[in-house]
C-alpha positions as CSV (number, residue, x, y, z in Angstrom):
1,M,4.6,-38.7,-15.6
2,T,1.0,-39.8,-16.3
3,H,-1.8,-37.4,-16.8
4,A,-3.4,-38.7,-13.5
5,N,-0.2,-38.1,-11.6
6,A,0.2,-34.6,-13.2
7,Y,-3.3,-33.8,-12.2
8,L,-2.7,-34.9,-8.6
9,L,0.5,-32.9,-8.4
10,F,-1.3,-29.8,-9.8
11,N,-4.1,-30.1,-7.2
12,Y,-1.5,-30.5,-4.4
13,L,0.4,-27.4,-5.4
14,T,-2.8,-25.4,-5.8
15,R,-3.9,-26.4,-2.3
16,C,-0.5,-25.4,-0.9
17,Y,-0.7,-22.1,-2.7
18,L,-4.2,-21.3,-1.5
19,H,-3.4,-22.1,2.1
20,M,0.0,-20.4,2.2
21,M,0.1,-17.1,4.1
22,R,0.0,-14.1,1.8
23,I,2.0,-11.0,2.7
24,S,1.6,-7.4,1.9
25,A,4.8,-5.3,2.2
26,V,4.0,-1.7,3.0
27,I,6.3,1.3,2.7
28,I,5.8,5.1,3.0
29,T,8.1,7.4,1.1
30,Y,9.2,11.0,0.5
31,N,12.2,11.8,-1.7
32,E,13.7,8.3,-1.3
33,E,15.2,7.8,-4.8
34,N,18.6,6.9,-3.2
35,H,17.2,4.1,-1.1
36,I,13.9,2.7,-2.5
37,S,15.3,0.3,-5.1
38,R,17.3,-1.6,-2.5
39,C,14.3,-1.8,-0.2
40,L,12.0,-3.1,-2.9
41,D,14.6,-5.6,-4.2
42,S,14.8,-7.2,-0.7
43,L,11.1,-7.7,-0.7
44,K,10.5,-9.3,-4.1
45,S,11.0,-12.9,-3.0
46,I,8.9,-12.5,0.1
47,A,6.0,-10.3,-0.5
48,D,2.9,-11.1,-2.5
49,E,2.3,-7.4,-3.1
50,I,4.2,-4.2,-2.3
51,V,2.2,-1.1,-1.4
52,V,4.0,2.3,-1.5
53,V,2.3,5.4,-0.2
54,D,4.2,8.5,-1.2
55,S,3.9,12.1,0.2
56,F,4.3,13.7,-3.3
57,S,8.0,13.3,-3.7
58,K,9.9,15.8,-5.8
59,D,12.6,13.4,-6.9
60,K,12.4,10.1,-8.9
61,T,10.8,8.0,-6.2
62,K,7.5,7.6,-8.1
63,E,9.2,6.7,-11.4
64,I,11.4,4.1,-9.6
65,C,8.5,2.5,-7.8
66,L,6.3,2.3,-10.9
67,S,9.1,0.8,-12.9
68,M,9.4,-1.9,-10.3
69,G,5.7,-2.8,-10.5
70,V,4.5,-1.8,-7.0
71,C,1.1,-0.6,-6.0
72,F,1.7,3.1,-5.8
73,F,-0.4,5.7,-4.0
74,E,0.0,9.3,-3.1
75,N,-1.4,10.9,0.1
76,P,-0.6,14.1,2.0
77,F,1.7,13.5,5.0
78,E,0.1,14.1,8.4
79,G,2.6,12.3,10.6
80,F,4.3,8.9,10.5
81,T,1.6,7.1,12.5
82,A,-1.3,8.3,10.4
83,Q,0.5,7.7,7.1
84,K,1.5,4.2,8.0
85,N,-2.0,3.3,9.2
86,H,-3.4,4.7,6.0
87,A,-0.9,2.6,3.9
88,M,-1.8,-0.5,5.9
89,K,-5.5,-0.1,5.1
90,L,-4.6,-0.1,1.4
91,A,-3.0,-3.5,1.6
92,T,-4.8,-6.6,0.2
93,F,-3.6,-9.2,2.6
94,D,-3.9,-9.3,6.4
95,Y,-0.3,-10.1,7.2
96,I,1.7,-6.8,7.0
97,L,5.4,-6.5,6.6
98,S,6.3,-2.8,7.1
99,L,9.6,-1.3,6.1
100,D,10.9,2.3,5.9
101,A,12.4,3.2,2.5
102,D,15.9,3.3,3.9
103,E,15.6,-0.3,5.3
104,Y,16.0,-3.7,3.7
105,L,15.9,-7.3,4.8
106,S,19.1,-9.3,5.5
107,D,19.2,-12.8,3.9
108,E,18.8,-14.4,7.3
109,L,15.7,-12.4,8.0
110,K,14.2,-13.2,4.6
111,E,14.7,-16.9,5.4
112,S,12.9,-16.5,8.7
113,I,10.0,-14.7,7.1
114,Q,9.8,-17.3,4.4
115,N,9.7,-20.1,7.0
116,V,6.7,-18.4,8.7
117,K,5.0,-17.9,5.3
118,E,5.4,-21.6,4.3
119,N,4.6,-23.1,7.7
120,G,1.9,-20.7,8.9
121,A,1.9,-18.2,11.7
122,N,1.5,-19.5,15.2
123,V,1.4,-16.0,16.7
124,H,-0.1,-12.6,15.7
125,G,3.1,-10.6,15.4
126,Y,6.8,-10.9,15.0
127,T,9.7,-8.8,16.3
128,M,13.0,-8.3,14.5
129,N,16.3,-6.7,15.4
130,R,17.2,-3.5,13.5
131,L,20.9,-3.0,12.7
132,N,21.7,0.7,11.9
133,R,24.5,1.9,9.7
134,Y,26.3,5.3,10.0
135,R,28.2,5.9,6.8
136,D,30.0,2.6,6.1
137,K,29.9,1.2,9.6
138,W,27.3,-1.0,11.2
139,I,26.7,0.2,14.8
140,K,25.9,-2.2,17.6
141,T,26.6,0.2,20.5
142,C,25.1,3.5,21.7
143,G,21.7,1.8,22.3
144,W,21.3,1.4,18.5
145,Y,21.2,-2.4,18.6
146,P,19.2,-4.6,18.8
147,D,16.6,-1.9,18.5
148,R,13.9,-4.6,18.4
149,K,10.6,-3.8,16.7
150,I,7.4,-5.4,15.5
151,R,7.4,-5.1,11.8
152,F,5.5,-8.2,10.7
153,W,2.0,-8.8,12.1
154,D,-1.6,-9.6,11.5
155,R,-3.4,-6.2,11.0
156,R,-6.5,-7.6,12.6
157,Q,-4.6,-7.8,15.8
158,G,-2.6,-4.5,15.8
159,E,-1.9,-1.1,14.2
160,W,0.5,1.8,14.4
161,H,0.4,4.0,17.6
162,G,2.2,7.1,18.7
163,G,2.4,10.8,17.8
164,K,3.8,12.3,14.6
165,V,7.2,10.7,15.3
166,H,8.4,7.5,17.1
167,E,5.6,5.4,16.0
168,I,5.3,1.7,17.1
169,V,3.1,-1.2,16.3
170,K,0.9,-2.2,19.2
171,L,-0.8,-5.6,19.3
172,Q,-4.1,-6.3,21.0
173,P,-3.6,-7.3,24.7
174,S,-4.6,-10.9,23.9
175,A,-2.3,-11.1,20.9
176,Q,1.0,-13.1,21.1
177,S,4.3,-12.4,19.4
178,A,7.6,-14.2,18.7
179,H,11.0,-13.1,17.5
180,L,12.5,-13.7,14.1
181,E,16.2,-14.4,13.5
182,G,18.1,-12.0,11.2
183,D,18.4,-8.2,11.0
184,L,16.4,-5.5,9.4
185,L,19.2,-3.4,7.9
186,H,18.8,0.4,8.2
187,I,20.9,3.0,6.4
188,S,20.6,5.7,9.1
189,Y,22.8,8.6,8.0
190,E,25.6,9.2,5.5
191,N,27.1,12.2,7.2
192,V,26.8,14.6,10.1
193,S,24.7,17.1,8.2
194,Q,21.9,14.5,7.7
195,F,22.1,13.6,11.4
196,I,21.7,17.2,12.5
197,K,18.9,17.9,10.0
198,K,16.9,14.8,11.3
199,I,17.5,15.9,14.9
200,Q,16.1,19.3,14.1
201,E,13.1,17.9,12.3
202,Y,12.2,15.4,15.0
203,S,12.7,17.8,17.9
204,E,10.4,20.4,16.2
205,I,7.7,17.8,15.7
206,Y,8.1,16.5,19.3
207,A,7.7,20.0,20.7
208,Q,4.6,20.8,18.6
209,D,3.0,17.5,19.3
210,N,3.6,17.7,23.1
211,A,3.2,21.4,23.8
212,H,1.1,21.9,27.0
213,K,0.9,18.1,27.3
214,K,4.3,17.4,28.7
215,K,6.5,19.5,31.0
216,S,10.0,20.8,30.5
217,S,12.4,22.9,32.6
218,V,16.0,24.1,32.6
219,F,16.9,21.5,35.1
220,K,15.2,18.8,33.0
221,I,17.0,19.9,29.9
222,I,20.4,19.8,31.7
223,Y,20.1,16.4,33.4
224,K,18.4,14.6,30.5
225,T,21.0,15.9,28.0
226,I,23.9,14.8,30.2
227,F,22.4,11.5,31.1
228,S,21.5,10.6,27.5
229,F,25.2,11.2,26.5
230,M,26.6,9.2,29.5
231,K,24.1,6.3,28.8
232,A,24.9,6.1,25.0
233,Y,28.7,6.6,25.3
234,F,29.6,4.7,28.4
235,I,26.7,2.4,29.5
236,K,25.7,1.4,26.0
237,G,29.3,1.1,24.8
238,G,29.6,4.0,22.3
239,I,33.2,4.5,23.5
240,L,34.1,1.2,21.8
241,D,33.1,2.5,18.4
242,G,35.7,5.3,18.2
243,Y,34.7,8.4,16.3
244,E,31.3,7.0,15.2
245,G,30.5,6.1,18.8
246,L,31.4,9.6,20.0
247,L,29.4,11.3,17.2
248,I,26.3,9.2,17.7
249,S,26.3,9.6,21.5
250,G,26.8,13.3,21.1
251,S,24.1,13.6,18.5
252,I,21.7,11.6,20.8
253,A,22.4,14.1,23.6
254,I,22.0,17.1,21.2
255,G,18.6,15.7,20.1
256,V,17.5,15.5,23.7
257,F,18.7,19.0,24.3
258,Y,16.8,20.5,21.4
259,K,13.7,18.3,22.1
260,Y,13.2,19.6,25.6
261,S,14.4,23.2,24.9
262,K,11.8,23.5,22.1
263,L,9.2,22.0,24.3
264,L,10.0,24.5,27.1
265,E,9.6,27.4,24.6
266,A,6.4,26.0,23.2
267,N,4.9,25.6,26.7
268,R,5.9,29.2,27.6
269,S,4.4,30.5,24.3
270,F,1.2,28.6,25.0
271,K,0.8,30.1,28.5
272,H,1.3,33.7,27.1
């Protein structure tokens, strides 16, 4: 290859690089030493930077992140929505790819994101299916799949919304979105104890966040609990997944029971 041809090739590659979409992967963490390496590994080939905002973990999360060369920050936790918006603001690039520490990209989803990166975005946000795993089994029943979410978007067109739990990305009314092929893989729970612990945590946060804002009653507790089990186990096919389907459907119902029971008590305490 002549010097002239080499120079032209260099210029071409430089222009392609400068015009290629740049992606900031953003993750929030707290005591995630068992999951964070898998998450970061899945992002290496896609993200131009990885930003981790940690809530002062007491395990080896910080050491693992620093050893893998991410941009690591610490910030007090004030709820998932607030923490994720804070992390997003620390990113360098406008296109955000947001994962939880116990999530990672499937190969097909990586390829889909890479195609968008190379060819340019024609919309402002992208949804993806999340596939959840309980112990060693991937679950596509109980309402757990496709669990479609926006996790890749232009931060100039959207941000995280919600209370302290169940946060979602909302785009501007004029923004457009498209769907990506492939799954966002989520390691949900390894055992029943983890499931129950998470139910208790989320139901407590829900009650505190919605006290005197939303109503609850004995009748509401009963019918919502029963309906949530029937929906997950029969309507959403949990019965087809054997023990895991029964466990997940029952846990969903228990979560609803605790959520509205704690809300009822919180409302009564507020009145008194």
